[in-house]
C-alpha positions in Angstrom: -53.5 -123.9 114.4 -55.5 -127.4 114.5 -59.1 -126.6 115.5 -60.5 -127.8 118.5 -62.7 -131.0 116.7 -59.8 -131.8 114.7 -59.8 -135.3 116.6 -63.5 -135.9 116.5 -64.1 -135.0 113.3 -61.3 -136.7 111.2 -60.6 -140.4 113.5 -64.1 -141.8 113.5 -63.3 -144.8 111.1 -66.7 -146.2 109.5 -64.8 -148.3 107.1 -61.7 -150.9 107.4 -59.1 -149.7 104.8 -56.1 -151.6 106.5 -56.7 -155.3 105.9 -53.6 -158.2 105.8 -53.9 -161.8 105.1 -51.2 -164.6 104.3 -52.2 -164.5 101.0 -51.0 -160.7 100.1 -48.0 -159.3 100.4 -46.9 -162.4 103.0 -49.3 -160.9 105.4 -48.0 -157.5 105.2 -50.7 -154.8 106.0 -52.0 -153.1 103.1 -54.2 -150.9 101.6 -57.9 -152.9 101.1 -58.7 -153.6 97.3 -54.8 -153.3 96.3 -51.1 -155.2 96.8 -49.9 -151.4 97.9 -48.5 -152.0 101.5 -49.3 -149.2 103.8 -45.1 -148.9 104.8 -45.1 -148.1 101.1 -47.5 -146.0 101.5 -46.2 -144.0 104.4 -42.3 -144.0 102.6 -44.3 -142.1 99.3 -45.1 -139.8 101.6 -42.3 -138.9 103.3 -40.5 -138.4 100.4 -42.5 -135.8 99.4 -45.4 -137.3 97.1 -48.9 -135.8 97.9 -52.1 -137.7 97.9 -52.8 -136.8 94.1 -49.4 -137.7 93.0 -49.7 -141.2 95.0 -53.2 -141.8 93.7 -52.2 -141.0 89.9 -49.0 -143.4 90.4 -50.5 -146.3 92.0 -53.9 -146.3 89.9 -55.5 -148.7 92.1 -55.4 -146.7 94.9 -58.2 -144.1 95.5 -57.9 -140.8 97.3 -60.1 -141.9 99.4 -58.4 -145.2 99.8 -55.3 -143.1 100.9 -57.2 -140.9 103.5 -58.5 -143.8 104.9 -56.0 -145.6 105.6 -54.0 -142.4 107.3 -56.8 -142.1 109.5 -57.0 -145.5 110.3 -53.0 -145.3 111.3 -54.1 -142.4 113.4 -56.9 -143.4 115.5 -54.8 -147.1 115.9 -51.7 -145.0 117.3 -54.2 -142.4 119.5 -55.8 -145.6 121.2 -52.7 -147.4 121.6 -50.9 -144.2 123.1 -54.8 -143.6 125.2 
């Protein structure tokens, strides 16, 4: 069961984790400080990799960065739906 305060507790974004600019990955959204696209990150998760496995496989990522990017995505999707 999801706690009643789930969205309030996890969704506030205090740092921008997803960035894009024409000089990196052709402007595709990526995790800040890396050359890892958000799409690739989602593909890793969809394939069954855990956050820890992703961080182990791609040392430019931290668990905090992965979780921050996912929170930011969730927040954007929630805002777009609302």
